[in-house]
Phi, psi and omega in degrees: 000144179240128182242140176247136178236121175289132188232138170227127179051042174082000181233160178305132180278130179291333180248105186313309185285355182257008182283154177257344179215163171238137168272119176260113190247120175268129180235148172265100185298324181292319181272351182053052179215158178278130178259334179197145173232124176240136175265128181233139178288131181289146175289170178305134183282112173212155185309126176085349184291315184292317176300319178297312184297314181292327174297320177296335178274005181064030177287138179250344182212136172246129174248121186224167174280303179219147181204136179295157183295325179295316178298318178300319179295319179296321177295314179302317178297334179271002180081021180249126177282154182227133169243128178242163180087017180286154182283160179278089178227177175293155179303319180299315179296316181299314181292321177300315178298320179299313182294327181276354181077019182249005180291119178257122179255146179249211181288149173289115185279357180265130184246022177230000000 
């Protein structure tokens, strides 16, 4: 499974569209462990660009702090699941919590 985390200054970005990089995290779901983390520069932010780009990277899940409803719909249409309301931690910590079933998500802080 491949998970994408929007990152600013090494931590999960609270505003999905404002990140400068994505941590692309490959996980071994059976072993519940991270096998690789790659940092990739995000493409220019324009409507629909990030869902297309992450789909091309074979991402199956995006974990974010906040994301607009249109972006969530575009990800769903691309076959990518979305979790919002994640805490501002390192990508590695966020994914570890997700794999352990301890990731606590709050409100979607994005209102557009």
